[in-house]
ROBAKOL-689836 format. One record per residue (C-alpha): residue number from 1; x, y, z. Coordinates in Angstrom, 2 decimals. Layout:
+-----+---------+---------+---------+
!   k !      c1 !      c2 !      c3 !
+-----+---------+---------+---------+
! NUM !       X !       Y !       Z !
...
+-----+---------+---------+---------+
***
This chain:
+-----+---------+---------+---------+
!   k !      c1 !      c2 !      c3 !
+-----+---------+---------+---------+
!   1 !    7.46 !    3.15 !   68.90 !
!   2 !    5.48 !    5.41 !   66.44 !
!   3 !    7.42 !    6.57 !   63.40 !
!   4 !    7.58 !   10.05 !   61.90 !
!   5 !    5.02 !    9.04 !   59.22 !
!   6 !    2.57 !    7.85 !   61.91 !
!   7 !    2.95 !   11.12 !   63.77 !
!   8 !    2.39 !   13.10 !   60.54 !
!   9 !   -0.77 !   11.09 !   59.67 !
!  10 !   -2.21 !   11.53 !   63.16 !
!  11 !   -1.42 !   15.23 !   63.05 !
!  12 !   -3.14 !   15.59 !   59.64 !
!  13 !   -6.33 !   13.88 !   60.91 !
!  14 !   -6.40 !   16.15 !   63.93 !
!  15 !   -5.97 !   19.21 !   61.70 !
!  16 !   -8.81 !   18.17 !   59.32 !
!  17 !  -11.17 !   17.49 !   62.21 !
!  18 !  -10.35 !   20.81 !   63.86 !
!  19 !  -10.79 !   22.66 !   60.54 !
!  20 !  -14.25 !   21.10 !   59.94 !
!  21 !  -15.37 !   22.00 !   63.45 !
!  22 !  -14.02 !   25.51 !   63.05 !
!  23 !  -15.81 !   26.07 !   59.69 !
!  24 !  -19.11 !   24.62 !   60.98 !
!  25 !  -18.98 !   26.80 !   64.07 !
!  26 !  -18.20 !   29.90 !   62.04 !
!  27 !  -21.07 !   29.16 !   59.56 !
!  28 !  -23.50 !   28.61 !   62.46 !
!  29 !  -22.41 !   31.86 !   64.01 !
!  30 !  -22.92 !   33.70 !   60.69 !
!  31 !  -26.43 !   32.16 !   60.17 !
!  32 !  -27.49 !   32.97 !   63.72 !
!  33 !  -26.24 !   36.51 !   63.35 !
!  34 !  -28.08 !   36.85 !   60.02 !
!  35 !  -31.35 !   35.56 !   61.42 !
!  36 !  -31.00 !   37.73 !   64.48 !
!  37 !  -30.86 !   40.75 !   62.20 !
!  38 !  -34.29 !   39.84 !   60.69 !
!  39 !  -37.44 !   41.17 !   62.55 !
!  40 !  -39.83 !   38.22 !   61.94 !
!  41 !  -42.85 !   39.81 !   63.68 !
!  42 !  -42.54 !   42.98 !   61.65 !
!  43 !  -42.09 !   40.94 !   58.48 !
!  44 !  -45.25 !   38.84 !   59.29 !
!  45 !  -47.21 !   41.94 !   60.15 !
!  46 !  -46.21 !   43.64 !   56.89 !
!  47 !  -47.09 !   40.59 !   54.86 !
!  48 !  -50.39 !   40.08 !   56.77 !
!  49 !  -51.43 !   43.67 !   56.19 !
!  50 !  -50.59 !   43.40 !   52.49 !
!  51 !  -52.40 !   40.11 !   52.08 !
!  52 !  -55.37 !   41.15 !   54.26 !
!  53 !  -56.18 !   43.91 !   51.82 !
!  54 !  -56.19 !   41.44 !   48.97 !
!  55 !  -58.33 !   39.05 !   50.96 !
!  56 !  -60.89 !   41.72 !   51.92 !
!  57 !  -61.29 !   42.81 !   48.29 !
!  58 !  -61.84 !   39.20 !   47.28 !
!  59 !  -64.24 !   38.62 !   50.09 !
!  60 !  -66.22 !   41.72 !   49.20 !
!  61 !  -66.96 !   40.31 !   45.76 !
!  62 !  -67.78 !   36.89 !   47.16 !
!  63 !  -69.89 !   38.24 !   49.96 !
!  64 !  -71.84 !   40.38 !   47.57 !
!  65 !  -73.06 !   37.25 !   45.87 !
!  66 !  -73.64 !   35.38 !   49.10 !
!  67 !  -75.35 !   38.31 !   50.76 !
!  68 !  -77.95 !   38.35 !   48.13 !
!  69 !  -78.62 !   34.68 !   48.71 !
!  70 !  -78.11 !   34.27 !   52.43 !
!  71 !  -78.02 !   37.72 !   53.87 !
!  72 !  -80.29 !   36.80 !   56.69 !
!  73 !  -78.77 !   33.41 !   57.58 !
!  74 !  -74.90 !   34.04 !   57.29 !
!  75 !  -72.78 !   35.31 !   60.14 !
!  76 !  -70.49 !   37.74 !   58.25 !
!  77 !  -68.07 !   38.23 !   61.09 !
!  78 !  -67.46 !   34.51 !   61.54 !
!  79 !  -67.00 !   34.07 !   57.82 !
!  80 !  -64.42 !   36.82 !   57.61 !
!  81 !  -62.63 !   35.40 !   60.63 !
!  82 !  -62.45 !   31.92 !   59.14 !
!  83 !  -61.20 !   33.26 !   55.83 !
!  84 !  -58.58 !   35.34 !   57.61 !
!  85 !  -57.33 !   32.32 !   59.58 !
!  86 !  -57.11 !   30.26 !   56.41 !
!  87 !  -55.25 !   32.98 !   54.52 !
!  88 !  -52.94 !   33.62 !   57.52 !
!  89 !  -51.93 !   29.95 !   57.57 !
!  90 !  -51.09 !   30.14 !   53.87 !
!  91 !  -49.11 !   33.33 !   54.44 !
!  92 !  -47.12 !   31.86 !   57.34 !
!  93 !  -46.23 !   28.75 !   55.27 !
!  94 !  -45.20 !   30.96 !   52.35 !
!  95 !  -43.20 !   33.15 !   54.74 !
!  96 !  -41.36 !   30.15 !   56.14 !
!  97 !  -40.49 !   28.99 !   52.65 !
!  98 !  -39.24 !   32.46 !   51.68 !
!  99 !  -37.23 !   32.75 !   54.91 !
! 100 !  -35.63 !   29.37 !   54.27 !
! 101 !  -34.63 !   30.36 !   50.72 !
! 102 !  -33.40 !   33.75 !   51.92 !
! 103 !  -31.30 !   32.22 !   54.68 !
! 104 !  -29.89 !   29.61 !   52.30 !
! 105 !  -28.99 !   32.34 !   49.78 !
! 106 !  -27.40 !   34.48 !   52.48 !
! 107 !  -25.44 !   31.49 !   53.79 !
! 108 !  -24.26 !   30.62 !   50.25 !
! 109 !  -23.26 !   34.26 !   49.64 !
! 110 !  -21.45 !   34.39 !   52.98 !
! 111 !  -19.64 !   31.14 !   52.25 !
! 112 !  -18.67 !   32.43 !   48.79 !
! 113 !  -17.01 !   35.44 !   50.46 !
! 114 !  -15.03 !   33.22 !   52.82 !
! 115 !  -11.53 !   32.14 !   51.52 !
! 116 !  -11.68 !   28.60 !   52.83 !
! 117 !   -8.18 !   27.79 !   51.57 !
! 118 !   -6.70 !   30.86 !   53.29 !
! 119 !   -8.59 !   30.03 !   56.51 !
! 120 !   -7.44 !   26.44 !   56.25 !
! 121 !   -3.84 !   27.48 !   55.56 !
! 122 !   -3.82 !   29.99 !   58.43 !
! 123 !   -5.40 !   27.51 !   60.79 !
! 124 !   -3.04 !   24.74 !   59.70 !
! 125 !   -0.03 !   27.03 !   60.08 !
! 126 !   -1.13 !   28.15 !   63.53 !
! 127 !   -2.11 !   24.69 !   64.67 !
! 128 !    0.95 !   23.03 !   63.11 !
! 129 !    3.25 !   25.67 !   64.58 !
! 130 !    1.80 !   25.15 !   68.05 !
! 131 !    1.96 !   21.40 !   67.58 !
! 132 !    5.61 !   21.50 !   66.45 !
! 133 !    6.53 !   23.63 !   69.42 !
! 134 !    4.91 !   21.24 !   71.86 !
! 135 !    5.39 !   17.88 !   70.14 !
! 136 !    8.17 !   15.65 !   71.41 !
! 137 !    9.89 !   13.87 !   68.52 !
! 138 !   11.43 !   10.51 !   69.40 !
! 139 !   15.22 !   10.28 !   69.26 !
! 140 !   16.64 !    9.76 !   65.76 !
! 141 !   13.13 !   10.04 !   64.22 !
! 142 !   13.89 !   12.94 !   61.79 !
! 143 !   16.29 !   12.10 !   58.92 !
! 144 !   18.94 !   14.73 !   58.14 !
! 145 !   17.87 !   14.96 !   54.48 !
! 146 !   14.39 !   16.14 !   55.59 !
! 147 !   15.81 !   19.28 !   57.26 !
! 148 !   16.37 !   22.48 !   55.20 !
! 149 !   19.69 !   23.91 !   56.38 !
! 150 !   20.06 !   26.54 !   53.62 !
! 151 !   18.96 !   29.38 !   55.91 !
! 152 !   20.01 !   27.77 !   59.19 !
! 153 !   22.33 !   29.92 !   61.29 !
! 154 !   23.90 !   28.73 !   64.53 !
! 155 !   25.65 !   31.07 !   66.95 !
! 156 !   28.92 !   30.06 !   68.55 !
! 157 !   27.30 !   30.77 !   71.90 !
! 158 !   25.03 !   27.74 !   71.32 !
! 159 !   27.94 !   25.37 !   70.72 !
! 160 !   29.13 !   23.95 !   74.02 !
! 161 !   31.29 !   20.87 !   74.47 !
! 162 !   32.08 !   18.12 !   72.01 !
! 163 !   34.87 !   17.89 !   69.43 !
! 164 !   34.62 !   19.56 !   66.01 !
! 165 !   36.50 !   17.51 !   63.44 !
! 166 !   38.09 !   19.03 !   60.29 !
! 167 !   37.27 !   22.50 !   61.59 !
! 168 !   37.94 !   25.40 !   59.19 !
! 169 !   37.29 !   29.11 !   58.88 !
! 170 !   38.63 !   32.04 !   56.88 !
! 171 !   41.84 !   32.16 !   58.94 !
! 172 !   42.02 !   28.65 !   60.46 !
! 173 !   42.67 !   25.20 !   58.98 !
! 174 !   42.50 !   22.27 !   61.40 !
! 175 !   44.31 !   19.25 !   59.98 !
! 176 !   45.40 !   17.73 !   63.27 !
! 177 !   44.43 !   14.18 !   64.19 !
! 178 !   44.79 !   14.80 !   67.92 !
! 179 !   44.81 !   17.58 !   70.50 !
! 180 !   47.66 !   19.95 !   69.59 !
! 181 !   46.62 !   23.33 !   71.04 !
! 182 !   45.26 !   23.77 !   74.55 !
! 183 !   44.11 !   27.22 !   75.64 !
! 184 !   43.75 !   27.89 !   79.36 !
! 185 !   43.44 !   30.98 !   81.50 !
! 186 !   46.97 !   30.65 !   82.83 !
! 187 !   48.75 !   29.37 !   79.71 !
! 188 !   48.45 !   28.25 !   76.08 !
! 189 !   50.08 !   24.88 !   75.37 !
! 190 !   51.32 !   23.84 !   71.91 !
! 191 !   52.07 !   20.12 !   71.80 !
! 192 !   54.28 !   20.16 !   68.68 !
! 193 !   56.62 !   22.48 !   66.76 !
! 194 !   55.46 !   26.09 !   66.37 !
! 195 !   56.12 !   27.66 !   62.95 !
! 196 !   55.57 !   31.38 !   62.36 !
! 197 !   56.73 !   33.85 !   59.70 !
! 198 !   57.65 !   36.31 !   62.44 !
! 199 !   57.02 !   36.77 !   66.13 !
! 200 !   57.01 !   39.72 !   68.49 !
! 201 !   57.39 !   38.68 !   72.13 !
! 202 !   56.39 !   41.30 !   74.66 !
! 203 !   57.99 !   40.15 !   77.88 !
! 204 !   60.30 !   37.33 !   78.98 !
! 205 !   61.18 !   34.27 !   76.89 !
! 206 !   62.18 !   31.02 !   78.57 !
! 207 !   63.63 !   28.23 !   76.41 !
! 208 !   63.69 !   24.77 !   78.01 !
! 209 !   65.99 !   23.04 !   75.55 !
! 210 !   68.42 !   23.91 !   72.78 !
! 211 !   68.19 !   27.24 !   70.92 !
! 212 !   69.18 !   27.07 !   67.25 !
! 213 !   69.55 !   30.23 !   65.14 !
! 214 !   69.87 !   29.74 !   61.38 !
! 215 !   69.87 !   33.45 !   60.58 !
! 216 !   72.00 !   36.37 !   61.73 !
! 217 !   71.85 !   38.52 !   64.84 !
! 218 !   72.00 !   42.25 !   64.31 !
! 219 !   75.41 !   43.26 !   65.69 !
! 220 !   73.97 !   46.66 !   66.63 !
! 221 !   71.17 !   45.13 !   68.71 !
! 222 !   71.31 !   45.44 !   72.52 !
! 223 !   71.19 !   41.63 !   72.81 !
! 224 !   74.28 !   41.09 !   70.64 !
! 225 !   76.24 !   43.84 !   72.36 !
! 226 !   75.30 !   42.54 !   75.82 !
! 227 !   76.27 !   38.96 !   74.93 !
! 228 !   79.53 !   40.14 !   73.39 !
! 229 !   80.45 !   42.24 !   76.40 !
! 230 !   79.57 !   39.47 !   78.83 !
! 231 !   81.51 !   36.88 !   76.84 !
! 232 !   84.52 !   39.18 !   76.58 !
! 233 !   84.38 !   39.86 !   80.31 !
! 234 !   84.20 !   36.17 !   81.14 !
! 235 !   87.10 !   35.44 !   78.81 !
! 236 !   89.19 !   38.17 !   80.40 !
! 237 !   88.45 !   36.84 !   83.88 !
! 238 !   89.28 !   33.28 !   82.96 !
! 239 !   92.32 !   33.97 !   80.77 !
! 240 !   95.77 !   33.84 !   82.32 !
! 241 !   98.89 !   35.28 !   80.72 !
! 242 !   99.92 !   31.87 !   79.45 !
! 243 !   96.53 !   31.24 !   77.94 !
! 244 !   96.50 !   34.71 !   76.39 !
! 245 !   99.94 !   34.20 !   74.84 !
! 246 !   98.87 !   30.84 !   73.39 !
! 247 !   95.64 !   32.33 !   72.05 !
! 248 !   97.43 !   35.39 !   70.66 !
! 249 !  100.08 !   33.27 !   68.94 !
! 250 !   97.36 !   31.13 !   67.36 !
! 251 !   95.48 !   34.20 !   66.14 !
! 252 !   98.58 !   35.89 !   64.76 !
! 253 !   99.66 !   32.70 !   62.98 !
! 254 !   96.20 !   32.42 !   61.44 !
! 255 !   96.36 !   36.05 !   60.33 !
! 256 !   99.78 !   35.57 !   58.76 !
! 257 !   98.61 !   32.60 !   56.69 !
! 258 !   94.98 !   33.51 !   55.91 !
! 259 !   94.83 !   37.23 !   56.57 !
! 260 !   91.79 !   39.02 !   58.01 !
! 261 !   88.48 !   38.74 !   56.20 !
! 262 !   86.28 !   41.54 !   57.52 !
! 263 !   83.62 !   43.45 !   55.66 !
! 264 !   83.71 !   46.35 !   58.10 !
! 265 !   86.13 !   47.67 !   60.71 !
! 266 !   85.13 !   50.30 !   63.24 !
! 267 !   87.15 !   52.33 !   65.75 !
! 268 !   85.44 !   54.18 !   68.58 !
! 269 !   82.13 !   53.53 !   66.85 !
! 270 !   83.31 !   55.05 !   63.56 !
! 271 !   83.91 !   53.07 !   60.38 !
! 272 !   87.51 !   53.02 !   59.23 !
! 273 !   87.08 !   50.28 !   56.62 !
! 274 !   83.89 !   49.23 !   54.91 !
! 275 !   84.20 !   46.81 !   52.03 !
! 276 !   86.73 !   48.31 !   49.64 !
! 277 !   86.43 !   51.84 !   51.02 !
! 278 !   88.30 !   53.73 !   53.71 !
! 279 !   86.07 !   55.43 !   56.20 !
! 280 !   85.60 !   59.19 !   56.02 !
! 281 !   86.89 !   59.46 !   59.59 !
! 282 !   90.44 !   58.67 !   58.41 !
! 283 !   92.04 !   62.11 !   57.83 !
! 284 !   95.74 !   61.33 !   58.23 !
! 285 !   97.98 !   58.47 !   57.08 !
! 286 !  101.56 !   57.60 !   56.09 !
! 287 !  100.97 !   55.50 !   52.99 !
! 288 !  104.20 !   54.45 !   51.28 !
! 289 !  102.75 !   53.00 !   48.10 !
! 290 !   99.48 !   53.22 !   46.19 !
! 291 !   98.18 !   51.39 !   43.19 !
! 292 !   96.43 !   53.00 !   40.25 !
! 293 !   94.28 !   55.95 !   41.28 !
! 294 !   91.22 !   56.74 !   39.18 !
! 295 !   90.34 !   59.91 !   41.02 !
! 296 !   92.30 !   62.00 !   43.50 !
! 297 !   90.95 !   65.10 !   45.18 !
! 298 !   93.40 !   66.96 !   47.44 !
! 299 !   92.47 !   69.90 !   49.60 !
! 300 !   95.48 !   71.99 !   50.67 !
! 301 !   99.14 !   71.53 !   49.74 !
! 302 !  100.53 !   68.25 !   48.39 !
! 303 !  103.98 !   67.02 !   47.41 !
! 304 !  104.79 !   64.08 !   45.14 !
! 305 !  108.24 !   62.48 !   45.28 !
! 306 !  109.97 !   65.69 !   46.37 !
! 307 !  109.58 !   66.81 !   42.75 !
! 308 !  106.02 !   68.04 !   42.30 !
! 309 !  104.40 !   70.52 !   44.63 !
! 310 !  100.81 !   71.77 !   44.40 !
! 311 !   99.25 !   74.36 !   46.61 !
! 312 !   97.61 !   77.77 !   46.62 !
! 313 !   96.57 !   77.30 !   42.96 !
! 314 !  100.23 !   76.91 !   41.88 !
! 315 !  102.32 !   73.98 !   40.74 !
! 316 !  106.04 !   73.75 !   41.27 !
! 317 !  108.34 !   71.17 !   39.67 !
! 318 !  111.67 !   71.01 !   41.41 !
! 319 !  110.58 !   73.68 !   43.88 !
! 320 !  108.14 !   73.95 !   46.80 !
! 321 !  107.84 !   77.71 !   46.34 !
! 322 !  106.46 !   78.21 !   42.82 !
! 323 !  106.65 !   81.81 !   41.59 !
! 324 !  103.95 !   81.38 !   38.94 !
! 325 !  101.03 !   79.18 !   38.10 !
! 326 !  103.63 !   76.74 !   36.71 !
! 327 !  107.23 !   77.07 !   37.88 !
! 328 !  109.69 !   74.50 !   36.52 !
! 329 !  113.29 !   74.24 !   37.81 !
! 330 !  116.13 !   72.01 !   36.56 !
! 331 !  119.30 !   72.82 !   38.49 !
! 332 !  119.90 !   76.55 !   37.87 !
! 333 !  117.49 !   76.82 !   34.90 !
! 334 !  113.92 !   78.06 !   35.38 !
! 335 !  110.85 !   78.15 !   33.09 !
! 336 !  107.65 !   80.01 !   34.05 !
! 337 !  104.07 !   79.91 !   32.76 !
! 338 !  101.88 !   82.72 !   34.02 !
! 339 !   99.70 !   85.71 !   33.18 !
! 340 !  101.87 !   88.66 !   32.01 !
! 341 !   99.08 !   91.24 !   31.90 !
! 342 !   95.50 !   91.58 !   30.67 !
! 343 !   94.96 !   89.03 !   27.85 !
! 344 !   98.71 !   88.37 !   27.66 !
! 345 !  100.25 !   85.05 !   28.69 !
! 346 !  103.90 !   84.53 !   29.54 !
! 347 !  106.04 !   81.49 !   28.77 !
! 348 !  109.74 !   81.85 !   29.37 !
! 349 !  112.29 !   82.68 !   32.02 !
! 350 !  113.02 !   85.74 !   34.11 !
! 351 !  116.60 !   84.67 !   34.76 !
! 352 !  119.75 !   85.67 !   32.74 !
! 353 !  119.74 !   82.59 !   30.57 !
! 354 !  118.94 !   81.53 !   27.02 !
! 355 !  115.67 !   79.83 !   26.20 !
! 356 !  115.85 !   77.28 !   23.40 !
! 357 !  112.93 !   75.79 !   21.48 !
! 358 !  114.04 !   72.45 !   20.08 !
! 359 !  112.88 !   69.61 !   17.86 !
! 360 !  114.86 !   66.42 !   17.27 !
! 361 !  117.37 !   67.67 !   19.85 !
! 362 !  118.31 !   70.60 !   17.62 !
! 363 !  118.37 !   74.21 !   18.72 !
! 364 !  115.76 !   75.38 !   16.23 !
! 365 !  115.04 !   78.72 !   17.93 !
! 366 !  117.04 !   80.43 !   20.65 !
! 367 !  115.79 !   83.38 !   22.71 !
! 368 !  118.86 !   85.33 !   23.66 !
! 369 !  119.35 !   87.22 !   26.93 !
! 370 !  119.54 !   90.51 !   25.00 !
! 371 !  116.05 !   89.94 !   23.58 !
! 372 !  117.12 !   88.72 !   20.14 !
! 373 !  116.07 !   85.49 !   18.48 !
! 374 !  118.48 !   83.12 !   16.78 !
! 375 !  117.14 !   80.87 !   14.04 !
! 376 !  119.74 !   78.71 !   12.30 !
! 377 !  117.33 !   77.70 !    9.52 !
! 378 !  114.21 !   79.58 !    8.54 !
! 379 !  111.56 !   78.56 !    6.04 !
! 380 !  109.17 !   81.21 !    4.76 !
! 381 !  106.52 !   79.20 !    3.02 !
! 382 !  108.43 !   77.02 !    0.53 !
! 383 !  111.53 !   79.24 !    0.62 !
! 384 !  114.45 !   78.39 !    2.89 !
! 385 !  116.37 !   81.37 !    4.33 !
! 386 !  119.92 !   80.98 !    5.75 !
! 387 !  123.13 !   83.08 !    5.96 !
! 388 !  126.73 !   82.72 !    4.80 !
! 389 !  129.84 !   84.91 !    4.49 !
! 390 !  130.64 !   83.56 !    1.03 !
! 391 !  128.73 !   82.53 !   -2.04 !
! 392 !  127.16 !   79.10 !   -1.52 !
! 393 !  128.49 !   76.23 !   -3.55 !
! 394 !  126.17 !   73.46 !   -2.40 !
! 395 !  123.07 !   72.28 !   -4.18 !
! 396 !  119.79 !   73.79 !   -2.99 !
! 397 !  116.16 !   74.11 !   -4.02 !
! 398 !  115.39 !   76.90 !   -6.42 !
! 399 !  114.48 !   80.09 !   -4.57 !
! 400 !  116.60 !   79.34 !   -1.50 !
! 401 !  117.92 !   82.58 !   -0.01 !
! 402 !  121.31 !   82.88 !    1.59 !
! 403 !  121.89 !   86.28 !    3.27 !
! 404 !  125.43 !   87.64 !    3.11 !
! 405 !  126.69 !   87.70 !    6.69 !
! 406 !  129.82 !   89.72 !    5.67 !
! 407 !  128.46 !   92.49 !    3.47 !
! 408 !  130.81 !   95.08 !    1.83 !
! 409 !  130.65 !   97.81 !   -0.87 !
! 410 !  130.38 !   96.15 !   -4.25 !
! 411 !  129.40 !   92.86 !   -2.71 !
! 412 !  125.91 !   91.24 !   -2.99 !
! 413 !  123.55 !   91.43 !   -0.03 !
! 414 !  122.31 !   87.86 !   -0.70 !
! 415 !  122.39 !   84.92 !   -3.04 !
! 416 !  119.43 !   83.04 !   -4.58 !
! 417 !  119.56 !   79.42 !   -5.70 !
! 418 !  118.67 !   78.76 !   -9.31 !
! 419 !  118.59 !   75.05 !   -8.74 !
! 420 !  121.37 !   72.59 !   -8.24 !
! 421 !  124.66 !   74.35 !   -7.37 !
! 422 !  123.86 !   77.48 !   -9.41 !
! 423 !  123.51 !   80.71 !   -7.47 !
! 424 !  122.71 !   84.25 !   -8.51 !
! 425 !  123.86 !   87.35 !   -6.66 !
! 426 !  121.38 !   90.00 !   -5.73 !
! 427 !  121.35 !   93.42 !   -4.15 !
! 428 !  124.88 !   94.74 !   -4.94 !
! 429 !  125.81 !   97.14 !   -2.21 !
! 430 !  127.06 !  100.60 !   -3.25 !
+-----+---------+---------+---------+
***
């Protein structure tokens, strides 16, 4: 069987032979065309006419000498004819030589204008292309390394049949060692476990085997609600009173020991408990005890411990009908805090009772029902002011005033301490 090298050598010989024949034929055509363009008869006639004149002039000189000698014996016409024939033969030989040189020069010039390499390359390309298209290479005769695949492009439409191993593309990596995915018109078969980040199934889903869910099901989804309702219905149908009592006792016992651990409780579709918050739908309750409250906002009236009442922008302590902004009652005694008039505040009582201001459980200042003010001890700056019916005998700070509470004519209106137990009278009444 011939090898690839044999085929290449035979093809090269054929190309060289065809190129030589092509160049020879083209040169012959050019020479023939060049000669055909030359009018030989006209050229001979022109040269003959030109040379005949030269010959006649030469003959005239020669004949002049011969005429003198042999004018009677020489046939002039024959002589001229013989000379003309001789000269014509010389001219024709010279013409042939000139034509040969001219043709050779024209052929050389024509060949110089021909790009033999370009003609050879074009002919080789054309001949080699035709030969490659028609040549039949033997099986396994072209090594893979001899083929330039850098610009080779194959369409998927040209790939039919066979198995592509280690197939890969921008979005596909094939690492399987056997047939795993089979695509048919009626179905797509996956021979092993299917792993996907997410899946949207448009239509029915049939599971032939166990279904394991490691995540959570949205309790608000139609699927969860439908399953819950169906399960509850089946349980109700299958549960007898005895079974219900046993189940209820078990549940209640579990609740008593472990409590209920729910993150959210709803009632009629509304949240009543969510985490550590009561739902906003709860508007009424009968709570008996609360822990520490950080914030409390009450709209409307509120009562705390039957002692504090708040409502209508008033606060009552010991009363649910406060008469002022702050109305404090303790048995029959009442104290009010309110606005008396423009830019005047009121703190006191409107009832017929004394109002005492005290410190250290002492009646420091007493507002009397007649409008007077009783002050047992009064300090004006650093001076203490008291009253007595007799001259003081106790020790006191210098400057202490004691007003005479039993004044009479000739008696002092007050006494002033001089320090220690010494007192001076002042303001003798007359």
